[in-house]
BAKE-6525 format. One record per residue (C-alpha): residue number from 1; residue in three letters; y, x, z. Coordinates in pm, whole numbers. Example, Ala and Ser with C-alpha at 12.3 -4.5 7.8 and 13.67 -1.06 7.14 Angstrom:
2
+-----+------+--------+--------+--------+
! pos ! code !  north !   east !     up !
+-----+------+--------+--------+--------+
!   1 !  ALA !   -450 !   1230 !    780 !
!   2 !  SER !   -106 !   1367 !    714 !
+-----+------+--------+--------+--------+
REM end
This chain:
205
+-----+------+--------+--------+--------+
! pos ! code !  north !   east !     up !
+-----+------+--------+--------+--------+
!   1 !  MET !   1030 !   1343 !    140 !
!   2 !  ASN !    817 !   1397 !   -168 !
!   3 !  LYS !    818 !   1194 !   -486 !
!   4 !  ALA !    545 !    935 !   -421 !
!   5 !  THR !    660 !    861 !    -67 !
!   6 !  ARG !   1019 !    843 !   -186 !
!   7 !  ILE !    927 !    586 !   -451 !
!   8 !  LEU !    723 !    387 !   -200 !
!   9 !  VAL !   1001 !    379 !     59 !
!  10 !  LEU !   1271 !    284 !   -190 !
!  11 !  THR !   1057 !     11 !   -346 !
!  12 !  LEU !    962 !   -141 !    -12 !
!  13 !  VAL !   1315 !   -129 !    125 !
!  14 !  LEU !   1456 !   -298 !   -184 !
!  15 !  TYR !   1192 !   -570 !   -164 !
!  16 !  ALA !   1259 !   -618 !    208 !
!  17 !  ALA !   1632 !   -634 !    132 !
!  18 !  LEU !   1564 !   -913 !   -117 !
!  19 !  LEU !   1383 !  -1110 !    153 !
!  20 !  THR !   1651 !  -1051 !    417 !
!  21 !  SER !   1922 !  -1145 !    167 !
!  22 !  LEU !   1749 !  -1477 !    104 !
!  23 !  HIS !   1730 !  -1531 !    479 !
!  24 !  GLY !   2094 !  -1436 !    531 !
!  25 !  LEU !   2226 !  -1654 !    252 !
!  26 !  SER !   2016 !  -1950 !    364 !
!  27 !  GLU !   2133 !  -1914 !    723 !
!  28 !  TYR !   2496 !  -1876 !    625 !
!  29 !  HIS !   2464 !  -2188 !    410 !
!  30 !  GLN !   2381 !  -2388 !    725 !
!  31 !  GLY !   2731 !  -2319 !    854 !
!  32 !  ALA !   2845 !  -2305 !   1214 !
!  33 !  SER !   2569 !  -2532 !   1344 !
!  34 !  PRO !   2408 !  -2397 !   1665 !
!  35 !  THR !   2073 !  -2221 !   1643 !
!  36 !  ASN !   1953 !  -2378 !   1970 !
!  37 !  GLY !   1737 !  -2081 !   2068 !
!  38 !  ILE !   1611 !  -1757 !   1922 !
!  39 !  SER !   1344 !  -1912 !   1698 !
!  40 !  ILE !   1496 !  -2054 !   1379 !
!  41 !  HIS !   1424 !  -2148 !   1019 !
!  42 !  ALA !   1665 !  -1991 !    773 !
!  43 !  ILE !   1638 !  -2290 !    540 !
!  44 !  GLY !   1752 !  -2608 !    710 !
!  45 !  ALA !   1698 !  -2975 !    637 !
!  46 !  PRO !   1570 !  -3132 !    424 !
!  47 !  CYS !   1323 !  -2840 !    419 !
!  48 !  GLU !   1021 !  -2912 !    643 !
!  49 !  PRO !    828 !  -2602 !    761 !
!  50 !  ASP !    491 !  -2778 !    765 !
!  51 !  LEU !    524 !  -2895 !    407 !
!  52 !  VAL !    631 !  -2582 !    215 !
!  53 !  TRP !    442 !  -2259 !    154 !
!  54 !  HIS !    723 !  -2036 !    285 !
!  55 !  ALA !    763 !  -2245 !    604 !
!  56 !  CYS !   1142 !  -2261 !    549 !
!  57 !  PHE !   1175 !  -1885 !    621 !
!  58 !  PRO !   1098 !  -1858 !    995 !
!  59 !  ALA !   1296 !  -1594 !   1183 !
!  60 !  LEU !   1436 !  -1485 !   1517 !
!  61 !  THR !   1803 !  -1443 !   1599 !
!  62 !  ILE !   2013 !  -1350 !   1900 !
!  63 !  PHE !   2319 !  -1521 !   1755 !
!  64 !  GLY !   2430 !  -1868 !   1854 !
!  65 !  THR !   2524 !  -2009 !   1513 !
!  66 !  TYR !   2358 !  -1998 !   1174 !
!  67 !  ASP !   2659 !  -1865 !    986 !
!  68 !  THR !   2694 !  -1571 !   1227 !
!  69 !  ALA !   2325 !  -1495 !   1199 !
!  70 !  GLY !   2344 !  -1510 !    820 !
!  71 !  LEU !   2654 !  -1292 !    798 !
!  72 !  MET !   2509 !  -1025 !   1027 !
!  73 !  THR !   2182 !  -1031 !    834 !
!  74 !  LEU !   2367 !   -973 !    507 !
!  75 !  ILE !   2575 !   -688 !    655 !
!  76 !  LEU !   2265 !   -518 !    794 !
!  77 !  THR !   2090 !   -566 !    460 !
!  78 !  GLY !   2372 !   -376 !    290 !
!  79 !  LEU !   2336 !    -94 !    542 !
!  80 !  LEU !   1961 !    -87 !    486 !
!  81 !  ILE !   2004 !    -49 !    111 !
!  82 !  ALA !   2270 !    219 !    156 !
!  83 !  ARG !   2040 !    410 !    389 !
!  84 !  SER !   1744 !    393 !    153 !
!  85 !  ILE !   1917 !    518 !   -162 !
!  86 !  ARG !   2042 !    836 !      3 !
!  87 !  PRO !   1818 !   1147 !     -8 !
!  88 !  MET !   1575 !   1132 !    283 !
!  89 !  LYS !   1480 !   1481 !    397 !
!  90 !  LYS !   1434 !   1441 !    772 !
!  91 !  ALA !   1223 !   1228 !   1001 !
!  92 !  ARG !   1537 !   1077 !   1152 !
!  93 !  GLN !   1590 !    897 !    821 !
!  94 !  GLY !   1270 !    706 !    890 !
!  95 !  LEU !   1391 !    630 !   1240 !
!  96 !  LEU !   1715 !    488 !   1099 !
!  97 !  LEU !   1519 !    262 !    867 !
!  98 !  ILE !   1306 !    134 !   1153 !
!  99 !  LEU !   1616 !     81 !   1366 !
! 100 !  LEU !   1786 !   -119 !   1091 !
! 101 !  GLY !   1466 !   -316 !   1040 !
! 102 !  GLY !   1460 !   -398 !   1409 !
! 103 !  LEU !   1822 !   -511 !   1402 !
! 104 !  LEU !   1749 !   -730 !   1102 !
! 105 !  PHE !   1451 !   -874 !   1287 !
! 106 !  ILE !   1665 !   -994 !   1578 !
! 107 !  SER !   1957 !  -1105 !   1362 !
! 108 !  GLY !   1762 !  -1343 !   1138 !
! 109 !  GLY !   1603 !  -1129 !    866 !
! 110 !  GLY !   1255 !  -1269 !    912 !
! 111 !  PHE !    913 !  -1139 !   1011 !
! 112 !  ILE !    769 !  -1015 !    683 !
! 113 !  ALA !   1071 !   -802 !    593 !
! 114 !  PHE !   1055 !   -634 !    935 !
! 115 !  PHE !    692 !   -535 !    880 !
! 116 !  ILE !    772 !   -399 !    534 !
! 117 !  VAL !   1060 !   -188 !    665 !
! 118 !  LEU !    841 !    -70 !    952 !
! 119 !  VAL !    582 !     58 !    704 !
! 120 !  ALA !    853 !    221 !    490 !
! 121 !  GLY !   1019 !    387 !    789 !
! 122 !  THR !    688 !    513 !    924 !
! 123 !  ALA !    597 !    656 !    584 !
! 124 !  ALA !    927 !    844 !    579 !
! 125 !  PHE !    834 !   1020 !    904 !
! 126 !  PHE !    532 !   1205 !    773 !
! 127 !  LYS !    586 !   1525 !    583 !
! 128 !  PRO !    311 !   1596 !    329 !
! 129 !  LYS !    230 !   1951 !    438 !
! 130 !  GLY !   -113 !   2105 !    429 !
! 131 !  LYS !   -267 !   2446 !    381 !
! 132 !  GLN !   -462 !   2537 !     71 !
! 133 !  GLY !   -810 !   2384 !     82 !
! 134 !  GLU !   -738 !   2166 !    386 !
! 135 !  ILE !   -700 !   1837 !    199 !
! 136 !  SER !   -970 !   1604 !    330 !
! 137 !  PRO !  -1205 !   1412 !    101 !
! 138 !  PHE !  -1048 !   1092 !    236 !
! 139 !  SER !   -701 !   1202 !    125 !
! 140 !  GLN !   -836 !   1301 !   -214 !
! 141 !  LYS !   -989 !    957 !   -261 !
! 142 !  MET !   -682 !    774 !   -134 !
! 143 !  ALA !   -459 !    969 !   -373 !
! 144 !  ASN !   -641 !    799 !   -660 !
! 145 !  GLY !   -491 !    470 !   -540 !
! 146 !  TRP !   -135 !    583 !   -610 !
! 147 !  PRO !     64 !    406 !   -753 !
! 148 !  TRP !   -184 !    130 !   -829 !
! 149 !  LEU !   -205 !     -4 !   -473 !
! 150 !  LEU !    172 !    -48 !   -465 !
! 151 !  VAL !    163 !   -220 !   -804 !
! 152 !  ILE !   -114 !   -453 !   -686 !
! 153 !  TYR !     85 !   -539 !   -373 !
! 154 !  LEU !    395 !   -627 !   -573 !
! 155 !  LEU !    191 !   -831 !   -819 !
! 156 !  ILE !     30 !  -1032 !   -540 !
! 157 !  VAL !    358 !  -1117 !   -366 !
! 158 !  GLY !    517 !  -1199 !   -702 !
! 159 !  LEU !    231 !  -1427 !   -803 !
! 160 !  GLU !    237 !  -1593 !   -460 !
! 161 !  ALA !    605 !  -1677 !   -502 !
! 162 !  LEU !    542 !  -1801 !   -856 !
! 163 !  LEU !    252 !  -2015 !   -739 !
! 164 !  GLY !    470 !  -2159 !   -464 !
! 165 !  ALA !    730 !  -2262 !   -719 !
! 166 !  PHE !    478 !  -2452 !   -930 !
! 167 !  ASN !    207 !  -2558 !   -685 !
! 168 !  ASN !    335 !  -2572 !   -329 !
! 169 !  GLU !     17 !  -2728 !   -189 !
! 170 !  LEU !   -213 !  -2457 !   -322 !
! 171 !  ALA !     27 !  -2182 !   -218 !
! 172 !  SER !     38 !  -2328 !    134 !
! 173 !  GLN !   -340 !  -2329 !    153 !
! 174 !  LEU !   -368 !  -1969 !     34 !
! 175 !  SER !    -82 !  -1823 !    241 !
! 176 !  GLY !   -299 !  -1770 !    548 !
! 177 !  ILE !   -547 !  -1573 !    337 !
! 178 !  LEU !   -302 !  -1380 !    122 !
! 179 !  LEU !    -77 !  -1255 !    402 !
! 180 !  PRO !   -332 !  -1029 !    577 !
! 181 !  ILE !   -453 !   -907 !    236 !
! 182 !  GLU !    -96 !   -818 !    139 !
! 183 !  PHE !    -35 !   -630 !    464 !
! 184 !  THR !   -362 !   -437 !    427 !
! 185 !  ILE !   -281 !   -334 !     69 !
! 186 !  LEU !     71 !   -239 !    176 !
! 187 !  ILE !    -58 !     -1 !    444 !
! 188 !  LEU !   -313 !    146 !    203 !
! 189 !  ALA !    -37 !    202 !    -53 !
! 190 !  ALA !    160 !    402 !    205 !
! 191 !  VAL !   -149 !    612 !    284 !
! 192 !  ALA !   -211 !    666 !    -88 !
! 193 !  ALA !    147 !    784 !   -146 !
! 194 !  HIS !    117 !   1032 !    141 !
! 195 !  ALA !   -218 !   1158 !     10 !
! 196 !  TRP !    -75 !   1199 !   -339 !
! 197 !  ASP !    211 !   1408 !   -207 !
! 198 !  LEU !    -31 !   1621 !     -4 !
! 199 !  ILE !   -233 !   1704 !   -312 !
! 200 !  GLN !     77 !   1770 !   -521 !
! 201 !  ASN !    204 !   2012 !   -258 !
! 202 !  GLU !   -129 !   2189 !   -244 !
! 203 !  SER !   -131 !   2234 !   -621 !
! 204 !  LYS !    205 !   2410 !   -617 !
! 205 !  PRO !    193 !   2789 !   -630 !
+-----+------+--------+--------+--------+
REM end
């Protein structure tokens, strides 16, 4: 994996790990109370999903109690971080990330973190190889977006969380608009990282 893609994957995995850690800790805090189905909210009462911008961290879990779901989410988060910080030279590394993301998804790690890990794992699959002169105009243009698209993505999610802390009502109103924008920018950032690595490889003698 080349430099830009490596930075992208590590950054996204660490951010996803932050989200899954918050889910895991919140679920574990609810104790041994039953989950009563696969659809849960990591943050329990008095949090009301319809009244807060983060909807009390909705998630899915196959485990029967909140503390088990939280503990497994935290364990899988540790494995995800350990997997991401090791050198990633083969496509199977991306597969492992996606697998861990899937396990986190069904243990209680939440929906957004799963999508982020899915993008990171998919990015790790693609090797930036191209013959001299075969870089498309599209790739050349997308390369100009690296690393700025990733920076913009992180700024938006950071500002959204900050807005939620100070103005929950406004953050709730904007969440439906910001989420698809964030996902679009995230995918474009992955494409930009790949394009950057393509051009860097082409420029090497």
